[in-house]
C-alpha positions in Angstrom: -17.6 -35.1 -11.3 -14.9 -32.6 -10.5 -16.2 -29.1 -9.7 -13.3 -27.4 -8.0 -12.6 -25.0 -11.0 -13.5 -24.0 -14.5 -10.8 -23.4 -17.0 -11.2 -22.1 -20.5 -8.8 -20.9 -23.2 -9.7 -18.8 -26.2 -7.7 -17.0 -28.9 -8.7 -13.5 -29.7 -7.6 -11.6 -32.8 -6.7 -8.4 -30.9 -3.6 -7.2 -29.0 -3.3 -8.0 -25.3 -3.9 -4.3 -24.5 -7.3 -4.4 -26.2 -8.3 -7.7 -24.6 -7.2 -6.4 -21.2 -9.6 -3.5 -21.6 -12.4 -5.7 -22.7 -12.1 -8.0 -19.6 -11.4 -5.3 -17.1 -13.3 -2.2 -18.0 -17.0 -1.9 -16.9 -18.0 -0.3 -20.2 -16.5 -3.2 -22.2 -17.7 -5.9 -19.8 -21.2 -4.9 -20.8 -20.4 -5.8 -24.4 -19.9 -9.5 -23.7 -20.9 -10.5 -20.2 -22.9 -8.3 -17.8 -25.8 -6.0 -18.5 -24.7 -3.5 -15.8 -21.3 -2.9 -14.2 -20.3 -0.4 -11.5 -16.7 -0.6 -10.3 -13.3 0.8 -10.9 -10.8 -1.6 -12.5 -8.1 -1.1 -9.9 -7.0 -3.6 -7.2 -9.2 -3.4 -4.1 -12.0 -1.6 -5.8 -15.5 -2.9 -4.9 -18.7 -2.5 -6.8 -21.3 -4.6 -8.5 -22.3 -6.2 -11.7 -25.9 -6.8 -12.8 -27.8 -9.1 -15.1 -31.3 -8.1 -16.5 -34.1 -10.5 -15.4 -37.4 -11.3 -16.9 -39.8 -8.6 -15.8 -37.3 -5.8 -16.1 -35.4 -6.0 -12.8 -31.6 -6.4 -12.4 -30.0 -9.1 -10.3 -26.9 -7.6 -8.8 -23.8 -9.4 -7.7 -21.0 -8.0 -5.6 -17.7 -7.6 -7.4 -14.2 -6.8 -6.1 -11.1 -6.3 -8.2 -8.3 -8.5 -6.8 -5.4 -7.7 -9.2 -4.9 -5.8 -12.4 -1.6 -6.0 -14.3 -2.1 -4.5 -17.8 -2.0 -6.1 -20.3 -1.2 -9.5 -18.7 -3.7 -10.3 -16.0 -7.0 -9.2 -14.4 -8.7 -11.0 -11.5 -11.8 -10.4 -9.4 -14.0 -12.0 -6.8 -17.7 -12.0 -7.2 -21.0 -13.2 -5.6 -20.0 -12.4 -2.0 -22.8 -10.9 0.2 -23.3 -7.2 0.1 -21.4 -5.6 3.0 -18.9 -8.5 3.3 -15.3 -8.2 2.2 -14.6 -10.6 -0.7 -12.5 -13.5 0.4 -11.9 -17.2 -0.1 -14.9 -19.0 1.2 -17.6 -16.3 0.4 -16.9 -15.6 -3.3 -15.7 -17.0 -6.6 -12.3 -16.0 -7.9 -12.0 -15.3 -11.7 -8.5 -14.9 -13.2 -8.0 -13.8 -16.8 -4.4 -14.4 -18.0 -3.4 -12.9 -21.4 -0.5 -13.9 -23.5 0.5 -12.4 -26.8 0.2 -14.8 -29.7 1.3 -13.4 -33.1 -1.1 -10.6 -33.9 -3.6 -11.7 -31.3 -4.0 -12.9 -27.7 -4.5 -16.2 -25.9 -6.8 -15.6 -23.0 -6.9 -18.2 -20.2 -9.8 -17.9 -17.8 -10.0 -19.8 -14.5 -12.8 -19.6 -11.9 -12.4 -21.2 -8.5 -14.2 -21.1 -5.2 -16.9 -23.8 -5.6 -15.7 -26.1 -2.9 -14.7 -23.3 -0.5 -18.2 -21.9 -0.1 -19.2 -24.5 2.5 -22.1 -25.7 0.5 -23.3 -29.3 0.2 -21.8 -31.3 -2.6 -25.1 -31.0 -4.5 -25.3 -27.2 -4.2 -21.6 -26.8 -5.2 -22.0 -29.1 -8.2 -25.1 -27.2 -9.3 -23.3 -23.8 -9.0 -20.4 -25.2 -10.9 -22.7 -26.5 -13.7 -24.4 -23.1 -13.9 -21.1 -21.3 -14.2 -19.8 -23.8 -16.8 -22.9 -23.1 -18.8 -22.5 -19.3 -18.3 -18.9 -19.2 -19.3 -19.5 -21.4 -22.3 -22.1 -18.8 -23.5 -20.3 -15.6 -22.6 -16.6 -16.3 -23.4 -17.3 -16.8 -27.1 -18.6 -13.3 -27.2 -15.2 -11.9 -26.3 -13.7 -11.8 -29.8 -16.5 -9.6 -31.2 -16.3 -7.3 -28.1 -12.5 -7.0 -28.7 -13.0 -6.2 -32.3 -15.5 -3.5 -31.4 -13.1 -2.1 -28.8 -10.2 -2.0 -31.2 -12.1 0.3 -33.6 
């Protein structure tokens, strides 16, 4: 099985400006993906995102904004070790590309970095499968988050 990247495309009934806010802003990210988000959506900004765990704790992941070109593109690296600068080989790269489509937006999401981590094939394949499952769950939540943000 190929596990170099994950690519998804979704049409959202909201303007690119709204969709950009939903995929880049910490407050909106919490509406569809993370439970916690602490970062500034400007290139070079580092922070963290968190996911609630059973038992009440939060699992934190490091998060660094790579590029932000409103309303066309937002990208970030995540899951690098705390204290390390995000780079190819220690983190995943997620790119959201937004294209106007009538009265809505086509969002293309790509996540890469599975092969570059230096993991065994089995570990990389498992991480890829976990992320496929995650994106398949979270991305369909984007339209409702965009609708809420547009109000």
